[in-house]
N, C-alpha and C positions, 0 to 999 in steps of 0.2 A: 452119388446120386446128384443129378443135375436138376436144379429147380427151374421151373418155367417162369422166368421173370416177366415175360411179356403179359401174362395174365394179371400180375400185380400192377403193371404199368397201365393196362386198360382200366382196371378198377380205380386206380388213382385218378386217371383222366375223367372217369365218370363222376367221381366225387367232386372234383374241381369244377366240372361243368354244372353240376347241381348247385353248388355254392354260388357260382357266378349268376345263374338264373335266379336264385333266391334273392341275392343282393339287388339285382336289376329290378325284380318284381317289387320289393319293398321300397326301392328308391322312386319308382315310377307311380306306384299306387297313391292316389290322392288321400291326404290325411283328413279325417272327419273334422268338420268345424264344430267348435263348442256351441251348444244350443243357447247358452246364456252369454250375451255380450252386453256389457255395461256401456251405455252411450257416454262419450267423453264429456258432453255438456252436463250430464247428470253427475258424473264422478267429480268434475271440477266444482260444480255448485255445492255438492254435499261436503266436500273437503273445506271449501271456503266458509260455508254456513257454520259448520262445527267449530272451525277455528275462531270465527267471530263470537260464537256463543261462549266458548271456553276462555276467551281473552277479556270479555267485558265483566268486570268485577261485580257490577250491579246484577247482572244476569246470574252469575255464579252464586251470589248470596241469595237471590230469590229462589234458585233451584235447591240450595241446601236448606233453606228455611221453609220452603213451600210444602204443600200437601200433594203428593203425586196422584192420589186417587181423586182429587177435586179438580175437574177439568175447568172450573171457573177460577182457579187460582191465578194470581197475577203472573206467576212464572211462565205459564203457558202463553200469556199475552206478549211477554217480552221475547220469548223464543219465536213466536209466530211473526212478530214484527221483523226480526232478522231474516227468517225463512221467506216471508213474503217479498222482501226487497231483493232477494237473490235467487228466486225460483225461476228456472228456465221456462220459456214460453211453451204452452201446451201440456204442462204437467200439473197434477194435483198432488197434495201431500197431506199427511197427518203426522203429528208428533206425539211422543210419549216420554214420560219420565218414570224411571223404574228404580226401586230401591235394591233390586237384585239384578244380577246380570242375565238371568233367565226368567224374565217376567212374561206374563201373558199379555196379549194386546186387547185392551178394552176401552181405548180412548174414542175410537170412531164407531158410532152406532152401526151395527151390521158387520163389523170387521173390515178387512181389506178386500178389494175387488178380486174375486177368484179367477175371473176370465182374463186378467191383464198381468203383465210382468210387473212385479213390484220390486223396486230398488231400495235397499235400506243402508243406512250408515249410522254409526253410533259413536259416542264419546263419553268418557267417564269424567264426572265432575267430583272433585274431592273438596273438603273444607279448606279454608285458608290456613296458612301456617300458624300453628299454635292452637287452633280450634279443634274441637273433637266433633266428629259427625260421621255418619255412614255415607260412603260414596254413593253417588247416584249415576245412573246411566241415562243419557238422552239419546233417543232414537228418532230418526226421520225416515218415514216411509214415503216413497214417491212412485207415481205411475202416470202413464199418459192419460189425458182426458178422453 
């Protein structure tokens, strides 16, 4: 019995052609851009602010000894001074200090602006070596004016 090899070759050619068309289609099709893009000025400012906050011993001590639920606490003033000095032009912010990593936002009356993109960054502050205390999380929320 003689097999018809020409039918197999035509089928193989068709499969190879389909694979080439699919590769070309995937290579040429534009990739969707992510809807969330963090501006570099915001990212750089947030990183620098959080480094400044975590490096200043007086701020760290105030955060560990302060009352996160009291927005009039001196720790908020110390943090706000650093943030104000380094805030990019055209942005507003609010800060929060939390005793848990998943805390609700209640620092700014009315919450965060719902109609704007809000960029957030956080850092964990722990007690100094040899001291006992619950770590706290400092969050900075920023948005365009």
